[in-house]
N, C-alpha and C positions, 0 to 999 in steps of 0.2 A: 504494500500500500504506500510505503514511503517513496519507492521508486516511481510509482505511477503519479504520486503527488508532485514529485520533482519535475517530472516530464510535462504534465498537463497544467499544473498550477492550482491555486486554491479554488478558484471559481468553478473549474471543471470537475474537481475531485468530488464536490457535493453531488453533481449530476451523475457521476460514475457510481458513487455509493448508492444513491437512490435507485438507479437502474439495476444495480447488482442485487440489492435487497428485493426488488420487485420480481426480477427474473428468478432469483433463488427461491423466493416464496412459491411462485407458481410451479416451478419444476420440482421442488421438494414435496409439495402437496401431491403431485402426480406420482412421484416415486414412492412416497409413503403409502398411498392408496394401492399401488401395484404390489408393494412388498407385503402389505397386511392382508389383502383380500385375494390376490391371485397367486403369489408365490408362497405365502404363509411362512415367511422367514423372520428371523429375529431382527431387531433394530441394529443398524450400523450407523457410523458417523458419515456425514456428508461434508466434504470439504467446501469452503467458501471461496477459495482462490480462483477456480474456473469461472465463477460468476463475476468476480472482479475483472477478469480478463474479457469476458463477454461485454461487460459494461464499458470497459476502456475502448474496445474495438468499435462498439456501437457509437461511442461519443466521438471517435475519429471521423466517422462518416456522416453523422447527424449535424445539422446546423446548430449554432449556439442557442442555448436555452430551450431547445425542443423538448427535452425531458421534463423541465419544470413546467412548461406550458401544458404538456400532455397530462402531467400529474395533477395540476391545478384544475384542468377541465374535467378530469375524472372525479376529483373530490367535489367539484361543483355539481356534477350530474348526480352523484350519490346523495349529496345533501338535499338536492331538490326532490329526489325520490322519497327520502325520509321525511322531509317537511310536507310533502303532498299527502302522506298517510295521515298525518295529524292535522 
């Protein structure tokens, strides 16, 4: 993470982290579902490094602040759905 931060800078490291956490959460949910219900295997650790690399590579090709704009629009859509229920 330090090397990625030195290469990309402070502003982009937040986008890389956000993207890595989001991609990691989605893939981890899928892997845990497959392990629990299909393979019926024990829990194992899942490394976070590959998700950081995926986030760094994605931020190389995405325009600046695309991750933040997408995340904020996702949060706004979810909050509008929640508020429309009440």
